[in-house]
C-alpha positions in Angstrom: -81.9 -73.5 -70.9 -78.4 -72.3 -70.1 -77.5 -71.2 -66.5 -76.8 -67.5 -66.0 -73.3 -66.7 -64.5 -73.3 -65.0 -61.2 -71.5 -61.5 -61.4 -68.9 -60.4 -58.9 -69.2 -57.0 -57.1 -66.2 -55.1 -55.5 -66.5 -54.9 -51.7 -66.6 -51.1 -50.9 -64.9 -51.7 -47.4 -61.7 -53.0 -48.9 -60.3 -49.6 -50.1 -61.2 -48.0 -46.8 -59.5 -50.7 -44.8 -56.4 -50.5 -47.0 -56.4 -46.7 -46.5 -56.7 -47.0 -42.8 -54.0 -49.6 -42.7 -51.7 -47.3 -44.7 -52.5 -44.4 -42.4 -51.7 -46.5 -39.3 -48.4 -47.7 -40.8 -47.4 -44.2 -41.9 -48.6 -42.6 -38.6 -46.9 -45.3 -36.6 -43.7 -44.7 -38.5 -44.0 -41.0 -37.9 -44.8 -41.5 -34.3 -41.9 -43.8 -33.9 -39.7 -41.4 -35.6 -40.8 -38.6 -33.3 -40.3 -40.9 -30.3 -36.9 -41.9 -31.5 -36.0 -38.2 -32.2 -37.2 -37.2 -28.7 -35.5 -39.9 -26.7 -32.4 -40.8 -28.7 -29.0 -39.4 -27.6 -27.7 -36.3 -29.5 -24.3 -36.6 -31.1 -23.8 -32.8 -31.3 -20.5 -31.8 -29.8 -20.1 -28.5 -27.9 -17.6 -25.9 -29.0 -15.0 -26.3 -26.2 -13.6 -22.8 -26.5 -17.1 -21.5 -25.9 -17.5 -24.0 -23.0 -14.3 -22.8 -21.3 -14.9 -19.2 -22.4 -11.5 -19.0 -24.1 -11.2 -15.9 -26.3 -7.4 -15.5 -26.7 -4.7 -17.9 -27.7 -2.9 -17.5 -24.4 -6.0 -17.8 -22.2 -6.0 -20.7 -19.8 -9.4 -21.6 -18.2 -9.4 -22.4 -14.5 -11.4 -25.0 -12.6 -10.9 -24.1 -9.0 -11.8 -27.0 -6.8 -15.0 -28.1 -8.6 -16.1 -24.9 -10.2 -15.3 -23.0 -13.4 -14.3 -19.5 -12.5 -14.1 -16.4 -14.6 -10.5 -15.7 -13.8 -8.1 -16.9 -16.6 -4.5 -17.9 -16.3 -2.0 -17.0 -19.0 0.3 -19.4 -20.9 3.6 -17.8 -22.0 6.5 -19.7 -23.4 5.2 -22.9 -21.9 4.8 -21.4 -18.3 1.5 -20.7 -16.6 1.0 -17.3 -14.9 -1.7 -15.6 -12.9 -2.2 -11.8 -12.7 -1.0 -10.5 -9.4 -4.4 -9.5 -8.0 -6.0 -12.9 -8.8 -3.0 -14.7 -7.4 -3.4 -12.8 -4.1 -7.1 -13.5 -4.0 -7.0 -17.2 -5.0 -3.6 -18.4 -3.6 -1.6 -16.2 -1.3 -2.1 -12.5 -0.3 1.3 -12.3 1.5 3.0 -11.6 -1.8 3.7 -7.8 -2.1 4.1 -5.8 -5.3 6.3 -2.7 -5.1 5.1 -0.8 -8.1 7.4 2.1 -7.6 10.6 0.0 -7.6 9.4 -2.9 -9.7 9.8 -5.6 -7.1 7.9 -8.7 -6.1 8.4 -9.6 -2.4 7.4 -12.5 -0.2 7.9 -12.3 3.6 8.4 -15.2 6.0 8.9 -14.9 9.7 12.7 -14.6 9.2 13.4 -13.5 5.6 12.3 -11.3 2.7 12.3 -13.1 -0.6 12.9 -10.6 -3.4 12.8 -10.6 -7.2 12.8 -7.9 -9.7 9.9 -7.9 -12.2 11.1 -9.4 -15.5 13.9 -11.4 -13.9 14.5 -15.2 -13.6 16.4 -15.0 -10.3 15.3 -14.3 -6.7 17.2 -13.8 -3.5 16.6 -15.4 -0.1 18.7 -13.4 2.4 22.1 -13.5 0.8 21.5 -16.5 -1.4 20.6 -16.0 -5.1 18.4 -18.7 -6.8 18.1 -18.9 -10.6 15.0 -20.4 -12.4 14.6 -21.6 -15.9 11.6 -19.3 -16.5 10.7 -15.6 -16.1 9.3 -15.2 -12.6 7.1 -12.3 -13.3 6.5 -9.7 -16.1 4.3 -6.8 -17.0 1.8 -6.8 -19.8 -0.3 -3.7 -20.4 0.6 -2.5 -16.8 -0.7 -5.8 -15.3 1.8 -7.9 -13.3 1.8 -11.6 -14.0 3.4 -14.1 -11.7 4.5 -17.7 -12.5 2.5 -20.3 -10.7 5.6 -22.4 -10.2 7.2 -19.6 -8.3 4.1 -19.1 -6.1 4.2 -22.8 -5.3 7.6 -22.3 -3.6 5.7 -20.5 -0.8 2.1 -21.7 -1.1 0.4 -25.0 -0.7 -1.6 -25.7 -3.8 -1.6 -27.9 -6.9 -2.4 -27.3 -10.5 -2.6 -29.7 -13.5 -2.5 -28.1 -17.0 -4.4 -29.5 -20.0 -4.4 -28.4 -23.6 -6.6 -28.2 -26.7 -8.2 -26.1 -25.3 -5.9 -24.6 -22.6 -7.3 -25.2 -19.1 -6.1 -26.3 -15.7 -7.4 -27.9 -12.5 -6.4 -25.7 -9.6 -6.7 -27.1 -6.1 -6.2 -25.3 -2.9 -8.3 -27.5 -0.5 -8.7 -31.2 -0.1 -12.0 -31.8 1.6 -14.1 -35.0 1.6 -14.6 -36.2 -1.9 -17.0 -38.7 -3.6 -15.9 -40.6 -6.7 -17.5 -43.2 -9.0 -16.3 -45.5 -11.8 -17.9 -45.4 -15.3 -19.5 -48.7 -16.2 -19.1 -48.5 -20.0 -18.2 -46.0 -22.7 -20.5 -43.0 -22.6 -20.3 -39.2 -22.9 -20.2 -36.3 -20.5 -22.7 -33.7 -21.5 -23.0 -30.0 -20.9 -26.4 -30.4 -19.2 -28.4 -33.4 -17.8 -30.4 -34.5 -20.8 -30.0 -36.7 -23.9 -30.2 -33.7 -26.2 -27.5 -31.7 -24.5 -24.2 -31.2 -26.3 -21.4 -33.6 -25.7 -18.3 -32.3 -24.0 -16.2 -35.4 -24.4 -16.3 -39.2 -24.6 -15.8 -41.0 -21.2 -14.3 -44.4 -21.3 -15.3 -47.5 -19.3 -13.3 -47.7 -16.1 -12.6 -44.0 -15.9 -13.0 -42.5 -12.4 -15.0 -39.3 -12.0 -15.7 -37.0 -9.1 -19.4 -36.9 -8.1 -20.7 -33.4 -7.6 -24.5 -33.6 -7.6 -27.1 -36.4 -8.0 -30.2 -35.7 -10.0 -33.1 -38.2 -10.8 -31.5 -39.7 -13.9 -28.3 -37.8 -14.3 -25.3 -37.1 -12.2 -23.1 -34.0 -12.3 -19.5 -35.1 -12.4 -16.0 -33.7 -13.0 -13.4 -35.6 -15.0 -9.8 -35.7 -14.1 -9.0 -33.3 -16.9 -11.3 -30.5 -15.7 -14.5 -31.1 -17.6 -17.7 -30.5 -15.5 -20.9 -31.9 -16.9 -23.5 -34.7 -16.7 -23.5 -38.5 -17.3 -26.5 -40.9 -17.0 -26.6 -42.1 -13.4 -27.0 -45.7 -14.6 -23.5 -45.5 -16.1 -21.8 -45.1 -12.7 -20.8 -47.7 -10.1 -18.5 -48.2 -7.2 -19.2 -44.9 -5.5 -16.7 -44.1 -2.8 -16.3 -41.2 -0.3 -13.0 -40.3 1.3 -10.7 -37.5 2.4 -7.7 -37.2 0.0 -4.4 -37.9 1.6 -2.2 -35.2 -0.1 1.3 -34.4 1.0 1.6 -30.6 1.1 4.1 -29.1 -1.3 4.8 -26.2 1.2 4.4 -25.9 4.9 4.1 -22.3 6.2 6.8 -21.6 8.8 5.5 -20.7 12.3 5.3 -17.0 13.3 6.7 -17.1 16.8 5.7 -14.2 19.1 6.7 -12.5 22.3 3.1 -12.4 23.6 3.4 -12.5 27.4 1.8 -15.2 29.6 0.3 -12.5 31.8 -2.1 -9.6 31.2 -0.6 -6.4 29.9 -1.5 -3.1 31.8 -0.2 -0.4 29.5 -0.5 3.4 29.6 0.4 5.8 26.8 2.5 8.7 28.0 2.2 11.7 25.8 5.7 13.2 25.5 5.9 16.2 23.2 9.6 17.1 23.7 12.7 15.6 25.1 12.4 17.8 28.2 9.0 16.3 28.8 10.5 13.0 29.6 11.1 14.4 33.0 7.3 14.1 33.7 7.4 10.3 34.0 7.1 10.4 37.8 4.0 12.6 37.6 2.5 10.5 34.8 2.8 7.2 36.8 0.9 7.2 40.0 2.4 5.1 42.8 -0.6 2.8 42.7 -0.9 2.6 38.9 0.3 -1.1 38.8 1.2 -0.7 35.2 3.7 -3.2 33.7 4.2 -1.4 30.3 4.5 2.3 29.5 4.4 3.7 25.9 6.0 7.1 25.5 5.3 8.9 22.2 8.9 9.2 21.1 9.1 8.5 17.4 7.4 10.0 14.4 7.8 9.9 10.6 10.0 12.8 9.5 10.3 12.2 5.7 9.1 9.9 3.0 12.6 8.4 2.8 12.0 6.7 6.2 13.7 9.2 8.5 12.3 9.6 12.0 12.2 12.1 14.8 13.4 10.7 18.1 13.1 12.2 21.6 14.0 9.2 23.7 16.3 9.4 26.7 18.2 6.7 28.5 17.3 8.1 31.9 13.6 7.6 31.1 14.1 4.0 30.1 16.3 3.3 33.2 13.7 4.8 35.5 10.8 2.9 33.9 12.8 -0.4 34.2 13.5 0.4 37.9 9.7 0.9 38.4 9.1 -2.6 36.9 7.8 -1.4 33.6 8.7 -2.4 30.0 9.0 0.5 27.6 7.2 0.1 24.3 8.1 3.3 22.4 5.4 4.6 20.1 5.9 5.7 16.5 3.2 7.8 14.8 2.4 9.2 11.3 0.8 12.4 12.5 3.0 14.8 10.4 0.6 15.7 7.6 3.5 16.8 5.4 4.8 13.3 5.3 2.8 10.9 3.2 2.3 7.6 4.8 1.6 6.0 1.4 4.8 7.4 -0.1 6.8 6.3 2.8 5.6 2.7 3.0 5.0 1.9 -0.6 8.7 2.0 -1.5 10.9 -0.8 -0.3 13.9 1.4 0.1 12.1 3.8 2.4 10.5 1.0 4.4 13.9 -0.6 4.9 15.3 2.8 6.0 12.5 3.4 8.4 12.9 0.0 10.0 16.7 0.4 10.2 16.2 3.8 11.9 13.7 2.4 14.4 15.7 -0.6 15.3 18.9 1.6 15.8 17.1 3.8 18.4 15.4 0.8 20.1 18.7 -1.0 20.6 20.6 2.1 21.5 18.2 2.9 24.4 17.5 -0.7 25.5 13.8 -0.2 24.6 11.6 -3.3 25.1 9.0 -2.8 22.4 7.7 -0.8 19.5 4.1 0.5 19.4 3.0 1.4 15.8 0.3 4.1 15.9 -0.3 4.8 12.2 -3.8 6.4 11.9 -5.9 7.5 9.0 -4.1 5.0 6.8 -5.7 5.4 3.3 -7.0 2.4 1.4 -4.2 2.5 -1.1 -1.7 2.5 1.7 -3.2 -0.6 3.3 -1.0 -3.2 1.7 2.2 -1.2 2.1 1.3 -0.7 5.8 0.8 -4.4 6.4 4.0 -5.2 4.5 5.8 -2.7 6.7 4.5 -4.6 9.8 5.7 -7.9 8.2 9.2 -6.6 7.6 9.4 -4.8 11.0 8.3 -8.0 12.7 11.3 -9.9 11.3 13.7 -7.5 12.9 11.8 -7.4 16.2 11.7 -11.1 16.3 15.5 -11.3 15.8 16.2 -8.9 18.6 13.4 -9.9 21.1 11.5 -6.6 20.7 7.7 -6.7 21.3 5.7 -5.4 18.4 2.3 -3.9 19.0 -0.1 -2.2 16.6 -2.9 0.3 17.3 -6.2 -0.1 15.5 -9.6 1.6 15.5 -12.7 -0.3 16.5 -13.2 -2.5 13.4 -15.4 -1.0 10.7 -15.8 -1.9 7.0 -13.9 1.2 5.9 -10.8 0.1 8.0 -10.7 -3.5 6.7 -7.6 -2.7 4.8 -5.7 -2.6 8.1 -5.9 -6.4 7.8 -6.2 -7.2 11.5 -6.0 -10.9 10.8 -2.5 -10.6 9.3 -1.5 -8.2 12.1 -2.5 -10.9 14.6 -0.1 -13.3 12.8 3.0 -11.1 12.5 2.7 -8.8 15.6 2.7 -9.7 19.3 -0.2 -7.5 20.2 -3.1 -5.9 18.4 -4.4 -2.9 20.4 -8.0 -1.7 20.0 -8.4 2.1 20.5 -11.7 1.5 22.1 -12.9 5.1 22.1 -13.8 8.0 19.8 -17.2 6.5 19.1 -18.2 10.2 19.0 -15.4 12.7 18.4 -14.9 16.4 18.2 -15.3 16.7 14.5 -18.2 14.2 14.2 -20.9 16.8 14.6 -23.0 14.5 16.7 -23.1 14.5 20.5 -22.7 11.1 22.2 -20.6 8.8 24.2 -16.8 8.5 23.7 -17.1 4.8 24.4 -20.5 3.2 25.1 -20.5 -0.4 26.3 -21.9 -1.7 23.0 -19.3 0.1 21.0 -16.5 -1.4 23.2 -17.9 -5.0 23.1 -18.4 -4.8 19.4 -14.8 -3.8 18.9 -13.5 -6.6 21.0 -15.8 -9.3 19.5 -14.9 -8.4 16.0 -11.2 -8.3 16.7 -11.0 -11.6 18.5 -12.8 -13.1 15.5 -9.6 -12.4 13.5 -6.9 -12.3 16.2 -6.1 -14.7 19.1 -7.6 -13.3 22.2 -4.4 -13.4 24.2 -2.9 -11.0 21.6 -5.7 -8.5 21.9 -5.5 -5.4 24.2 -8.4 -3.1 24.6 -7.5 0.6 25.3 -9.8 2.6 27.6 -10.4 6.4 27.5 -9.3 8.3 30.5 -11.1 11.4 29.0 -14.6 12.6 28.7 -16.2 15.1 26.3 -18.4 18.0 27.3 -20.8 18.6 24.4 -22.3 22.0 23.6 -25.3 22.3 21.3 -26.4 25.7 20.3 -28.8 25.8 17.4 -27.3 23.8 14.6 -23.8 24.0 16.1 -22.5 20.9 18.0 -19.0 21.2 19.5 -17.2 19.4 22.3 -14.1 19.6 24.4 -12.1 16.6 25.6 -11.3 16.9 29.3 -9.7 14.8 32.0 -11.8 13.0 34.7 -11.2 15.4 37.5 -12.1 18.4 35.3 -15.3 16.6 34.2 -16.2 16.1 37.9 -15.7 19.7 38.6 -17.8 20.7 35.6 -20.7 18.6 36.9 -20.4 20.0 40.4 -20.0 23.6 39.3 -22.9 23.5 36.9 -25.3 21.5 38.9 -25.6 18.7 36.4 -27.8 15.9 37.6 -26.2 12.6 36.7 -27.9 9.2 36.4 -26.9 5.8 35.3 -27.6 5.0 31.6 -27.7 1.2 31.2 -27.6 1.5 27.4 -24.2 3.1 27.4 -23.1 1.8 30.8 -22.2 5.4 31.8 -23.4 8.1 34.1 -25.1 10.7 31.9 -26.2 14.2 32.6 -27.3 17.4 30.8 -28.0 21.0 31.7 -29.3 23.9 29.7 -27.9 27.4 30.2 -29.3 30.2 28.1 -29.7 28.8 24.7 -27.0 26.2 25.0 -27.4 22.5 25.9 -24.5 20.9 27.7 -24.3 17.0 27.7 -21.8 14.7 29.3 -21.4 10.9 29.1 -19.1 10.4 32.0 -16.0 8.2 32.0 -15.4 7.3 35.6 -14.8 4.3 37.8 -18.3 3.0 37.1 -18.0 3.1 33.3 -14.4 1.7 33.4 -15.5 -1.1 35.6 -18.3 -2.0 33.1 -15.7 -2.0 30.2 -13.3 -4.2 32.2 -16.1 -6.7 32.8 -16.5 -7.1 29.0 -12.8 -7.5 28.6 -12.8 -10.2 31.2 -15.6 -11.9 29.4 -13.5 -12.3 26.2 -10.3 -13.2 28.2 -8.2 -10.8 26.1 -4.5 -10.1 26.7 -4.8 -6.9 28.7 -5.7 -3.3 29.0 -4.2 0.0 27.8 -5.2 3.6 28.5 -5.2 7.0 26.7 -3.8 9.0 28.3 -1.8 8.9 31.5 -2.6 11.9 33.7 -6.2 12.1 32.7 -7.5 9.5 35.2 -8.5 9.8 38.9 -6.8 7.5 41.4 -9.8 5.2 41.9 -9.5 4.1 38.2 -6.4 2.1 39.1 -8.3 0.2 41.8 -10.7 -1.0 39.1 -7.8 -2.0 36.8 -6.0 -3.8 39.7 -9.1 -6.0 40.2 -9.2 -6.7 36.5 -5.5 -7.7 36.5 -6.0 -10.0 39.5 -9.0 -11.7 37.9 
């Protein structure tokens, strides 16, 4: 009997296993592809015009120190320019733009450097210098100034680069950390493999290290790209202070600041005949070393002045051992301070007229008392002081400038620059509450006075600061909603207190004797200026070791005030 052949059966697991294997292979490939996609480096390049925010063909992006800034320079005929306002803010605020006469000025301690807008020449004194570029020009009423010209009088460096237009602008050279690139890599917009590439970075290139993250380091390349490279690509980190030779050294502003304390009194002189009141204004025991008569005032916007000085007054003051610092004011409301100071020709005429009178009468100093200077007149006012200081310095004339107690709304007086160009910056340490203020209060509380001194010495050398005391007091009258006051001298104030039975007591908050009395439906209040309040103010002045004391105004004080001031002068 023949044997039966054994039949084969298909294993049902085989297709399943094959399918699983295929799924694993496909899935693994997909997973690998996803992993590769997630962790591989992107080769997308960033639009550099977008990166540098360049929107116009003549735009030049700026990296200031280690930061991109919004301000753009301008490239014109191969020369780099900054708009005037940005140039002042970023580089040098001593440049002055005379809009009315189309001039660009720069003032040093001894010279005014001058160029007409649109010109390629400038003058230093009597010398004319020609450049191979346009120094400045207007475009759509905006003034642009060549950086190469600014560098003549400012210590900074700039390195231009192109495609796209950009520059590295450096004004400070602090401690810096650098590193070397180990091998070719890319600098990216952000710290991550998927971030766009800014540019290729070659092995051996040195970069500035700005910030270290976990796996990435923020760096700056020599050609003004700021971005990120893998930290593992850096080596040879080094920290140092760059040794850079300055391209310009600012000349020293010498001053006539005395090596002793100033004790100055303002003498209000309203007419030439009133000069005869000098003897009455100066008490025998006043121990003043400076007197400031109110002799000069602006007469016209062309720079003309009124003058009521006399030689007899100067001679007599000198014989009394006092210097004469004649005051000039801007109190004529019909003469615009802005119109006078904003034009170079009128400033020049004003300075010439002042110096003519000062030298004619052998006057020792000029005291500039320009009050209510508007914001737009701030820069012309400071430029006037710069230019006046040149002439004062040449002739040995002391220049002092009167200022309000610092407040944000008077920042345009630029006390810091005053402290550089002038010999003394005087704080008018009073009018905390004034006649038109509508609020009763102290003329000069101790906190008000100290705040004024503290803020001023933050910007001005203490030996150049003088604090002026009030020799007057206000009697305040409140009747219903009406608040009025009258400024009176110390003796009159004492008589008011006595005659009206006002009980006075020491107020430690203001450091003044305070009293009030009600008569009928009127409240009378007085924060007294007397030897006690003056002594407290002098103690604060002594604390800050400032350059001296002034007083408004002579003739309003009682004799015991000079005893307090004498102690201050001897301390």
